[in-house]
ZAMILUM-222904 format. One line per 4 residues: number of its first residue (from 1); for each residue x, y, z of N, C-alpha, C. Coordinates in Angstrom, 3 decimals. Example, Ala and Ser with C-alpha at 12.3 -4.5 7.8 and 13.67 -1.06 7.14 Angstrom:
<nodes>
1> 13.190 -5.690 7.800 12.300 -4.500 7.800 13.200 -3.300 7.800 | 12.850 -2.250 7.080 13.670 -1.060 7.140 12.900 0.030 7.870
</nodes>
This chain:
<nodes>
1> 0.857 -1.169 0.000 0.000 0.000 0.000 0.893 1.218 0.000 | 0.751 1.993 -0.988 1.496 3.240 -1.013 0.497 4.368 -1.199 | 0.978 5.570 -1.160 0.094 6.711 -1.280 -0.302 7.229 0.086 | -0.973 8.367 0.068 -1.353 8.989 1.327 -2.532 8.285 1.976
5> -2.592 8.364 3.290 -3.703 7.781 4.027 -4.868 8.761 3.966 | -6.005 8.266 3.489 -7.198 9.090 3.318 -8.106 9.047 4.539 | -8.002 7.982 5.308 -8.830 7.867 6.499 -8.691 6.518 7.162 | -9.137 6.464 8.405 -9.099 5.226 9.182 -10.451 5.051 9.863
9> -11.015 3.870 9.722 -12.198 3.499 10.491 -11.679 2.526 11.542 | -11.597 2.985 12.762 -10.893 2.226 13.794 -11.755 1.429 14.731 | -12.991 1.174 14.384 -13.883 0.530 15.331 -14.817 -0.443 14.608 | -14.219 -1.500 14.034 -15.014 -2.526 13.366 -14.667 -3.898 13.916
13> -15.514 -4.851 13.604 -15.198 -6.240 13.891 -15.614 -7.070 12.684 | -14.833 -8.096 12.427 -15.136 -8.950 11.294 -14.336 -10.232 11.371 | -14.569 -11.090 10.407 -13.859 -12.367 10.375 -12.589 -12.295 9.546 | -12.420 -11.259 8.771 -11.205 -11.127 7.971 -10.999 -12.311 7.063
17> -9.864 -12.971 7.207 -9.534 -14.120 6.367 -9.974 -15.435 6.982 | -10.421 -15.402 8.235 -10.740 -16.657 8.927 -12.180 -16.751 9.358 | -12.402 -17.510 10.413 -13.758 -17.746 10.909 -14.032 -17.065 12.245 | -12.988 -16.604 12.904 -13.128 -16.024 14.235 -13.294 -14.511 14.130
21> -14.248 -13.955 14.888 -14.463 -12.508 14.907 -13.303 -11.828 15.625 | -12.810 -10.764 15.009 -11.729 -9.972 15.583 -12.050 -8.490 15.403 | -11.399 -7.660 16.200 -11.534 -6.214 16.061 -10.517 -5.738 15.032 | -10.973 -4.925 14.077 -10.107 -4.412 13.019 -10.229 -2.902 12.900
25> -9.142 -2.288 12.454 -9.170 -0.916 11.955 -9.015 -1.034 10.447 | -9.781 -0.253 9.702 -9.669 -0.241 8.250 -8.916 1.019 7.862 | -7.744 0.826 7.266 -6.862 1.940 6.902 -6.965 2.138 5.398 | -7.455 3.307 4.971 -7.679 3.593 3.557 -6.596 4.522 3.015
29> -5.961 4.091 1.927 -4.990 4.949 1.239 -5.566 5.303 -0.126 | -4.766 5.924 -0.946 -5.238 6.304 -2.274 -5.340 5.115 -3.224 | -4.754 3.959 -2.870 -4.743 2.816 -3.790 -5.396 1.543 -3.249 | -5.463 1.382 -1.917 -5.986 0.153 -1.334 -6.335 0.390 0.129
33> -6.902 -0.647 0.739 -7.095 -0.542 2.185 -6.548 -1.782 2.865 | -6.137 -1.562 4.111 -5.622 -2.643 4.940 -6.582 -2.830 6.108 | -6.900 -4.086 6.387 -7.610 -4.438 7.608 -6.535 -4.827 8.620 | -6.392 -4.005 9.656 -5.357 -4.213 10.668 -6.011 -4.683 11.962
37> -5.630 -5.861 12.414 -6.227 -6.435 13.626 -5.840 -5.611 14.849 | -6.863 -5.254 15.618 -6.638 -4.508 16.853 -6.784 -5.385 18.084 | -7.520 -6.455 17.959 -7.740 -7.334 19.096 -8.534 -8.549 18.676 | -8.492 -9.546 19.517 -9.191 -10.781 19.213 -10.212 -11.117 20.266
41> -10.580 -12.351 20.297 -11.602 -12.840 21.206 -11.160 -12.710 22.663 | -9.904 -13.031 22.940 -9.414 -13.008 24.316 -9.515 -11.613 24.928 | -9.100 -10.588 24.192 -9.161 -9.227 24.711 -10.577 -8.792 25.023 | -11.496 -9.108 24.148 -12.894 -8.761 24.373 -13.447 -9.511 25.576
45> -13.142 -10.791 25.667 -13.621 -11.605 26.793 -13.090 -11.069 28.110 | -11.797 -10.737 28.145 -11.221 -10.187 29.373 -11.860 -8.848 29.713 | -12.081 -8.024 28.686 -12.731 -6.738 28.919 -14.100 -6.911 29.547 | -14.905 -7.818 28.999 -16.240 -8.075 29.550 -16.175 -8.668 30.946
49> -15.183 -9.514 31.211 -15.113 -10.165 32.516 -14.803 -9.170 33.635 | -14.237 -8.018 33.305 -13.967 -6.995 34.312 -15.035 -5.904 34.309 | -16.161 -6.182 33.661 -17.299 -5.271 33.694 -17.122 -4.069 32.796 | -17.916 -3.065 33.057 -17.922 -1.857 32.223 -16.566 -1.172 32.252
53> -15.918 -1.127 33.395 -14.603 -0.492 33.494 -13.575 -1.230 32.643 | -13.567 -2.548 32.719 -12.631 -3.343 31.927 -12.858 -3.161 30.442 | -14.126 -3.122 30.038 -14.444 -2.938 28.626 -14.042 -1.544 28.155 | -14.235 -0.541 28.991 -13.841 0.827 28.636 -12.328 0.924 28.450
57> -11.568 0.284 29.326 -10.105 0.286 29.215 -9.678 -0.423 27.933 | -10.299 -1.564 27.640 -9.977 -2.310 26.419 -10.302 -1.474 25.173 | -11.466 -0.816 25.153 -11.855 0.005 24.004 -10.917 1.195 23.825 | -10.506 1.814 24.910 -9.579 2.941 24.831 -8.247 2.483 24.265
61> -7.774 1.333 24.693 -6.523 0.761 24.176 -6.632 0.483 22.684 | -7.754 -0.085 22.267 -7.978 -0.386 20.849 -8.021 0.900 20.024 | -8.655 1.937 20.539 -8.732 3.218 19.819 -7.352 3.851 19.661 | -6.499 3.723 20.688 -5.135 4.255 20.596 -4.343 3.511 19.534
65> -4.505 2.181 19.471 -3.819 1.387 18.446 -4.240 1.834 17.057 | -5.535 2.053 16.872 -6.047 2.475 15.561 -5.469 3.832 15.169 | -5.386 4.742 16.120 -4.866 6.084 15.840 -3.392 6.046 15.432 | -2.625 5.140 16.016 -1.194 5.035 15.699 -0.934 4.503 14.289
69> -1.926 3.858 13.689 -1.739 3.253 12.366 -1.417 4.281 11.285 | -1.852 5.530 11.470 -1.584 6.535 10.442 -0.102 6.895 10.367 | 0.679 6.533 11.381 2.107 6.842 11.399 2.983 5.643 11.044 | 2.367 4.522 10.658 3.111 3.303 10.364 2.987 2.987 8.874
73> 4.040 2.471 8.288 3.987 2.119 6.867 3.099 0.900 6.657 | 2.611 0.771 5.442 1.748 -0.357 5.098 2.463 -1.690 5.306 | 3.721 -1.751 4.911 4.478 -2.997 5.087 4.574 -3.381 6.554 | 4.793 -2.392 7.421 4.874 -2.673 8.856 3.535 -3.169 9.398
77> 2.444 -2.561 8.923 1.116 -2.993 9.367 0.875 -4.440 8.945 | 1.175 -4.746 7.692 0.936 -6.100 7.186 1.801 -7.142 7.894 | 3.034 -6.787 8.226 3.938 -7.720 8.898 3.637 -7.865 10.390 | 2.928 -6.895 10.961 2.693 -6.884 12.408 1.828 -8.047 12.890
81> 0.963 -8.564 12.023 0.079 -9.648 12.452 -0.343 -10.449 11.229 | -0.356 -11.753 11.353 -0.726 -12.607 10.218 -2.199 -12.457 9.839 | -3.011 -11.871 10.716 -4.425 -11.645 10.403 -4.660 -10.342 9.640 | -3.642 -9.503 9.511 -3.771 -8.265 8.743 -3.733 -8.594 7.254
85> -4.510 -7.861 6.474 -4.504 -8.107 5.034 -4.855 -6.830 4.278 | -4.512 -6.821 2.984 -4.714 -5.662 2.128 -5.594 -6.047 0.947 | -6.455 -5.121 0.533 -7.257 -5.305 -0.669 -7.078 -4.067 -1.546 | -6.475 -4.238 -2.730 -6.384 -3.111 -3.663 -7.782 -2.714 -4.152
89> -8.022 -1.423 -4.338 -9.338 -0.967 -4.772 -9.727 -1.570 -6.122 | -8.761 -1.822 -6.974 -9.076 -2.393 -8.287 -9.702 -3.781 -8.169 | -9.502 -4.478 -7.033 -10.078 -5.804 -6.821 -11.499 -5.748 -6.272 | -11.924 -4.575 -5.807 -13.239 -4.446 -5.187 -14.296 -4.217 -6.261
93> -15.261 -5.127 -6.311 -16.346 -5.055 -7.290 -17.449 -4.126 -6.794 | -17.809 -4.274 -5.507 -18.811 -3.395 -4.901 -18.658 -3.406 -3.390 | -19.280 -2.405 -2.767 -19.320 -2.301 -1.308 -20.767 -2.044 -0.911 | -21.301 -2.884 -0.045 -22.634 -2.661 0.498 -22.478 -2.109 1.904
97> -23.161 -1.002 2.169 -23.107 -0.365 3.482 -24.530 -0.315 4.023 | -24.739 -0.960 5.165 -26.079 -1.071 5.719 -26.098 -0.531 7.143 | -26.953 0.465 7.362 -27.117 0.992 8.715 -28.037 0.062 9.476 | -27.547 -0.458 10.560 -28.311 -1.410 11.356 -29.348 -0.734 12.218
101> -30.120 -1.564 12.861 -31.151 -1.093 13.776 -30.832 -1.517 15.193 | -31.860 -1.615 15.987 -31.684 -2.000 17.392 -31.063 -3.389 17.527 | -31.498 -4.323 16.693 -31.048 -5.702 16.819 -30.138 -6.161 15.677 | -29.919 -5.306 14.707 -29.064 -5.707 13.583 -27.842 -4.793 13.523
105> -26.706 -5.345 13.119 -25.469 -4.560 13.104 -25.405 -3.590 11.926 | -24.672 -2.515 12.124 -24.314 -1.635 11.025 -23.140 -2.309 10.343 | -23.234 -2.516 9.035 -22.317 -3.434 8.380 -21.796 -2.891 7.058 | -20.505 -3.144 6.801 -19.872 -2.851 5.513 -19.422 -4.181 4.930
109> -19.773 -4.453 3.686 -19.328 -5.681 3.033 -18.616 -5.314 1.746 | -17.351 -5.694 1.655 -16.529 -5.448 0.475 -16.510 -6.731 -0.355 | -16.918 -6.639 -1.603 -16.969 -7.800 -2.486 -15.830 -7.734 -3.503 | -15.054 -8.808 -3.583 -14.085 -8.974 -4.669 -14.617 -10.114 -5.540
113> -13.937 -10.412 -6.615 -14.387 -11.516 -7.471 -14.319 -12.850 -6.740 | -13.375 -12.989 -5.818 -13.159 -14.260 -5.127 -13.868 -14.390 -3.789 | -14.084 -13.268 -3.084 -14.515 -13.368 -1.692 -15.247 -12.106 -1.268 | -15.975 -12.215 -0.164 -16.552 -11.018 0.442 -15.988 -10.869 1.854
117> -15.791 -9.627 2.248 -15.226 -9.287 3.553 -16.231 -8.389 4.261 | -16.804 -8.867 5.352 -17.820 -8.109 6.081 -17.266 -7.601 7.406 | -17.583 -6.355 7.710 -17.158 -5.729 8.960 -18.354 -5.040 9.596 | -18.554 -5.277 10.882 -19.587 -4.580 11.644 -18.980 -3.311 12.214
121> -19.675 -2.214 12.058 -19.238 -0.941 12.626 -19.695 -0.898 14.076 | -18.761 -0.775 14.998 -19.094 -0.820 16.422 -19.655 0.499 16.940 | -19.226 1.614 16.363 -19.726 2.926 16.769 -20.691 3.415 15.691 | -21.964 3.053 15.845 -22.969 3.350 14.816 -23.131 4.844 14.544
125> -22.759 5.672 15.510 -22.905 7.119 15.329 -21.989 7.649 14.221 | -20.961 6.892 13.865 -20.015 7.355 12.849 -20.351 6.836 11.446 | -21.533 6.221 11.282 -21.901 5.611 10.005 -21.794 6.605 8.848 | -22.357 7.794 8.995 -22.336 8.780 7.904 -20.903 9.154 7.525
129> -20.059 9.373 8.509 -18.649 9.695 8.227 -17.979 8.558 7.457 | -18.270 7.334 7.846 -17.683 6.164 7.178 -18.192 6.052 5.747 | -19.490 6.282 5.557 -20.067 6.261 4.205 -19.390 7.330 3.350 | -19.243 8.545 3.885 -18.609 9.636 3.138 -17.188 9.265 2.723
133> -16.419 8.670 3.646 -15.042 8.280 3.342 -15.009 7.236 2.232 | -15.775 6.167 2.391 -15.723 5.076 1.414 -16.298 5.514 0.068 | -17.359 6.324 0.087 -17.913 6.829 -1.171 -16.926 7.735 -1.895 | -16.163 8.517 -1.163 -15.193 9.416 -1.808 -14.097 8.632 -2.520
137> -13.879 7.399 -2.099 -12.826 6.571 -2.684 -13.377 5.651 -3.775 | -14.478 4.980 -3.484 -14.988 3.938 -4.385 -16.264 4.344 -5.135 | -16.655 5.567 -5.054 -17.798 6.214 -5.693 -18.900 5.295 -6.205 | -18.870 4.919 -7.456 -19.980 4.205 -8.089 -20.096 2.735 -7.674
141> -19.163 2.254 -6.873 -19.230 0.851 -6.420 -19.889 0.714 -5.056 | -20.330 1.831 -4.469 -20.927 1.821 -3.134 -22.448 1.766 -3.217 | -23.028 0.829 -2.493 -24.474 0.685 -2.406 -24.853 0.872 -0.940 | -25.740 1.846 -0.666 -26.176 2.099 0.700 -27.577 1.534 0.855
145> -27.743 0.687 1.862 -29.053 0.056 2.105 -29.702 0.638 3.329
</nodes>
């Protein structure tokens, strides 16, 4: 991934390349985006086991990690964890963005010819900002439901 960083969505969860849900930050550059793992099942479980305070500390830590990504090179991000991955924009066929309700998640799904990558947005209040960012990059490939 080269080029300038256009934005970071630092509060998502998804399965990425595997079957286990993990916390990801989505780092968007002028040519591609990287899904950078911020935490896994263990961190979330530990956060919940210590109640609201534990979860708040875990979320604050995750947000700090996401913020630091803008100062790290793409190669460093990709090498930092085997669960991190990159998708060039040219490989993306479409993106579906769905604002969830009370019982359904707010969700972004990136479709390539081979696979789909779905991420739940954890901070639903930022949905419009996320839509604006992704639409500014992938314009006619974005479908809002």
